[in-house]
C-alpha positions, -999 to 999 in steps of 0.1 A, spaced: 49 -36 -58 49 1 -63 81 14 -80 88 50 -87 124 62 -88 114 98 -84 84 101 -61 69 136 -55 70 150 -19 33 141 -16 39 105 -28 67 102 -3 43 112 25 17 88 12 43 60 13 53 70 48 17 68 60 11 34 42 40 20 62 20 26 94 -5 -1 82 4 -37 90 -9 -69 76 -24 -87 106 -11 -121 94 25 -110 90 47 -85 109 52 -64 78 36 -31 66 14 -33 35 39 -12 15 69 -34 21 47 -65 18 42 -54 -18 4 -49 -16 6 -14 -31 7 -16 -69 2 21 -78 -2 55 -63 -17 83 -85 -20 119 -74 -36 143 -99 -33 181 -100 -62 185 -76 -44 163 -50 -70 135 -55 -53 102 -48 -60 68 -62 -43 38 -46 -43 5 -64 -36 -24 -41 -40 -61 -37 -44 -85 -8 -23 -116 0 -52 -137 -13 -87 -132 -25 -99 -150 7 -79 -126 29 -98 -123 62 -92 -86 64 -100 -80 28 -125 -53 36 -106 -38 64 -72 -30 48 -86 -6 21 -106 12 48 -74 15 69 -56 30 38 -83 57 35 -84 64 72 -46 68 74 -44 91 43 -72 113 56 -46 127 81 -30 143 51 -48 176 48 -34 184 14 -52 154 -1 -88 158 -14 -105 127 -27 -90 94 -16 -99 63 -37 -86 27 -31 -91 1 -57 -84 -36 -49 -72 -58 -77 -59 -94 -80 -41 -88 -113 -13 -96 -110 -19 -119 -81 3 -112 -50 32 -135 -42 62 -134 -19 84 -120 -48 67 -87 -42 80 -83 -7 108 -58 -3 143 -71 4 143 -53 38 110 -71 48 123 -104 34 153 -100 58 131 -93 87 110 -124 79 140 -146 74 133 -152 37 168 -140 26 
């Protein structure tokens, strides 16, 4: 799960936009689900998102990264948008935000 105690304004906007994308198998957005591992924005406003999926066999494995790119393209201040999918570390329910765990009845 992405953790940054002092996100830049552009990172805050990226996070806001990532929260518009929901996992089709759970009623939780991909950010609060813990699928976003890292957000990097360089001086040229190129962004690289490192994310995972709930499993390597996720039925929407090709769709979610495309949705991330599509959503972030609305941010005119961004230039290049890259999404890398990794399974290290593997996703598990411990990565879900406390707020989402409450919504799912896990807390």
